[in-house]
C-alpha positions as CSV (number, residue, x, y, z in Angstrom):
1,F,-17.1,-11.1,13.9
2,K,-19.3,-12.6,10.8
3,E,-17.0,-13.5,8.0
4,T,-19.2,-11.2,5.5
5,T,-18.7,-8.3,7.6
6,K,-16.8,-5.8,6.3
7,W,-15.5,-2.4,7.6
8,S,-13.4,0.3,5.9
9,K,-12.5,3.9,6.3
10,K,-10.3,6.1,4.3
11,V,-8.6,9.3,5.5
12,E,-7.2,12.3,2.9
13,P,-4.8,13.5,2.4
14,G,-2.0,10.7,2.4
15,L,0.9,10.6,5.1
16,S,3.3,11.9,2.2
17,S,1.2,15.3,2.4
18,Y,2.6,16.0,6.0
19,A,6.3,16.1,5.1
20,S,6.4,19.9,6.8
21,N,3.5,19.1,9.3
22,P,4.4,15.4,10.9
23,S,1.9,16.2,13.7
24,G,-0.9,16.1,11.2
25,A,0.0,12.7,9.9
26,A,-0.5,11.7,13.9
27,T,-4.1,13.3,13.7
28,S,-4.9,11.3,10.7
29,I,-3.7,7.9,11.9
30,A,-5.5,8.8,15.3
31,E,-8.8,9.1,13.4
32,L,-8.2,5.7,11.7
33,L,-7.6,4.3,15.3
34,T,-10.5,5.6,16.9
35,Y,-12.6,4.0,14.2
36,V,-11.2,0.8,14.6
37,A,-11.5,1.0,18.3
38,S,-15.2,1.5,17.6
39,V,-15.3,-1.8,15.7
40,I,-13.2,-4.3,17.3
41,P,-14.5,-5.0,21.1
42,P,-12.3,-3.5,23.9
43,V,-11.7,-6.8,25.4
44,D,-9.5,-7.6,21.9
45,H,-7.8,-4.4,21.6
46,A,-4.6,-5.4,23.6
47,R,-4.1,-8.4,21.1
48,T,-5.0,-6.8,17.8
49,P,-1.7,-5.9,16.1
50,V,-1.5,-2.7,14.0
51,Y,0.9,-2.4,11.2
52,V,1.3,0.9,8.9
53,Y,2.9,0.4,5.8
54,G,3.8,3.4,3.8
55,T,4.0,3.4,0.2
56,A,5.1,5.1,-3.0
57,G,3.9,8.3,-1.8
58,L,6.2,8.1,1.2
59,R,8.9,6.7,-1.2
60,K,9.2,10.0,-2.7
61,V,9.5,12.1,0.8
62,P,13.1,12.9,1.4
63,P,13.9,10.2,4.0
64,T,14.5,13.0,6.9
65,E,10.9,14.3,6.4
66,A,9.6,10.8,5.8
67,E,11.3,9.6,9.1
68,H,9.4,12.5,11.1
69,I,6.2,11.8,9.9
70,L,6.5,7.8,10.4
71,N,7.9,8.7,14.1
72,A,4.6,10.9,14.7
73,V,2.6,7.9,13.5
74,R,4.5,5.3,15.8
75,D,4.2,7.7,18.9
76,T,0.6,8.0,18.1
77,V,0.1,3.9,17.4
78,H,2.3,3.3,20.5
79,H,-0.5,5.4,23.0
80,S,-3.2,3.6,21.6
81,P,-4.7,0.4,23.1
82,F,-3.7,-1.9,20.3
83,L,-0.6,-4.1,20.1
84,F,2.2,-2.4,18.5
85,R,5.9,-2.3,18.0
86,R,7.7,0.8,16.5
87,E,9.4,-1.2,13.5
88,W,5.7,-2.0,12.3
89,A,5.4,1.3,11.4
90,R,7.6,1.6,8.0
91,I,8.0,2.6,4.2
92,I,7.9,-0.8,2.3
93,S,9.5,-1.4,-1.3
94,G,7.7,-1.2,-4.2
95,Q,8.1,-5.3,-4.7
96,E,6.4,-5.4,-1.0
97,E,3.7,-3.3,-1.9
98,G,3.0,-5.3,-5.3
99,T,2.9,-8.5,-3.6
100,F,0.4,-7.6,-0.8
101,G,-1.8,-6.5,-3.8
102,W,-1.3,-9.9,-5.5
103,I,-2.1,-11.4,-2.2
104,T,-5.1,-9.5,-1.7
105,V,-6.5,-9.9,-5.2
106,N,-5.9,-13.5,-5.3
107,H,-7.3,-14.1,-1.7
108,L,-10.5,-12.8,-2.6
109,K,-11.0,-14.5,-5.9
110,G,-10.3,-17.8,-3.9
111,T,-7.4,-18.9,-6.3
112,L,-4.6,-19.3,-3.4
113,H,-4.0,-23.4,-2.9
114,A,-3.9,-25.1,0.3
115,R,-1.3,-27.5,-1.1
116,Q,1.8,-27.4,-3.5
117,S,1.1,-27.8,-7.2
118,Q,3.1,-27.6,-10.1
119,D,0.7,-25.5,-11.8
120,S,-0.1,-23.2,-9.0
121,H,0.9,-20.0,-11.0
122,L,-1.7,-20.9,-13.4
123,T,-4.7,-20.7,-11.6
124,T,-3.7,-17.3,-9.9
125,V,-4.5,-14.1,-11.6
126,G,-2.2,-11.2,-11.8
127,S,-2.7,-7.8,-10.3
128,L,-2.0,-4.2,-11.4
129,D,-2.2,-1.7,-9.0
130,L,-2.7,2.0,-10.2
131,G,-1.9,3.9,-7.3
132,G,-1.4,7.6,-6.8
133,A,2.3,7.9,-7.3
134,S,3.3,4.5,-8.5
135,T,2.2,1.3,-10.3
136,Q,2.9,-2.2,-9.2
137,I,2.7,-5.3,-11.8
138,T,2.6,-8.7,-10.2
139,F,2.2,-12.5,-11.0
140,A,3.2,-16.1,-10.6
141,M,6.0,-17.4,-12.6
142,P,6.5,-20.9,-13.2
143,P,8.3,-22.8,-10.1
144,E,11.7,-22.8,-11.9
145,N,11.9,-19.3,-12.7
146,T,14.6,-17.1,-11.2
147,A,14.3,-14.0,-13.2
148,P,15.3,-10.5,-11.9
149,H,12.3,-9.1,-9.6
150,V,11.2,-12.9,-8.9
151,L,10.4,-13.2,-5.1
152,P,9.4,-16.8,-3.9
153,I,6.7,-16.5,-1.1
154,T,4.8,-19.2,0.6
155,L,1.2,-19.3,1.6
156,G,-0.8,-22.2,3.0
157,G,1.9,-24.5,2.2
158,V,2.4,-23.6,-1.5
159,T,5.6,-21.4,-2.6
160,Y,4.8,-19.0,-5.6
161,Q,7.7,-17.4,-7.8
162,L,6.3,-13.9,-7.9
163,F,7.0,-11.3,-10.6
164,S,6.6,-8.2,-8.9
165,Q,8.0,-4.8,-10.3
166,S,6.8,-1.2,-9.1
167,L,7.5,1.9,-11.2
168,L,7.8,4.7,-9.0
169,G,6.2,7.9,-10.7
170,F,3.9,6.2,-13.1
171,G,0.6,6.4,-10.6
172,V,-2.7,8.3,-11.4
173,D,-1.7,11.6,-9.7
174,E,1.8,11.9,-11.1
175,L,0.6,10.8,-14.8
176,Q,-2.0,13.8,-14.6
177,R,0.7,16.2,-13.2
178,R,3.0,15.3,-15.9
179,S,0.0,15.5,-18.5
180,A,-1.0,19.0,-17.2
181,A,2.5,20.3,-17.3
182,L,3.0,18.8,-20.9
183,A,0.1,20.4,-22.2
184,R,1.0,24.0,-20.5
185,A,4.6,23.4,-22.4
186,Q,3.1,22.5,-25.5
187,A,0.2,25.3,-25.7
188,P,0.9,27.8,-22.9
189,S,-2.2,30.0,-23.9
190,T,-4.6,26.8,-23.7
191,T,-7.1,26.7,-20.8
192,L,-6.8,23.4,-19.2
193,S,-9.8,21.2,-18.2
194,P,-11.0,21.7,-14.4
195,T,-10.6,18.1,-14.3
196,V,-6.6,18.0,-14.8
197,P,-4.6,19.5,-11.6
198,A,-2.4,22.1,-12.0
């Protein structure tokens, strides 16, 4: 592959929407796998790992329903030509979600270092991820910091002390729902804008 080539595909709705229909989650994942299979040469399929990480939307789903969704996803990926282990499909914590976002942002900006520095935290950027069901705030702290929500991670030989906190229920979709509910409660006769979900 050329390093500058980028592929992207998004399917909606998200996995959390299939709490009462896990087979729909399987269909959704199958669509993504078909796309990936068309991009990656067949000779590389068996050595290409697939990880499926559920985020805040799935964290809000009751555990039994969430596990049914994940099992449907696991079965689908397991029967694909790609490298996969069932434990690779799971719900990640808010702190993990924030950490992955921070790594992505700093990788894209080229601010991750190849060697250890006492000032590594000063050259990286923080990330604020406003998702659908949660918000993640993540940034690097000075090396000696051991405050709550701080997680040490090592990338390219450099250890970063990452502060990462997730606020479940403070994503854009959740905030729109709360705003609409508040507007209805305060002015029941008011007609809401069609852009605000009911």
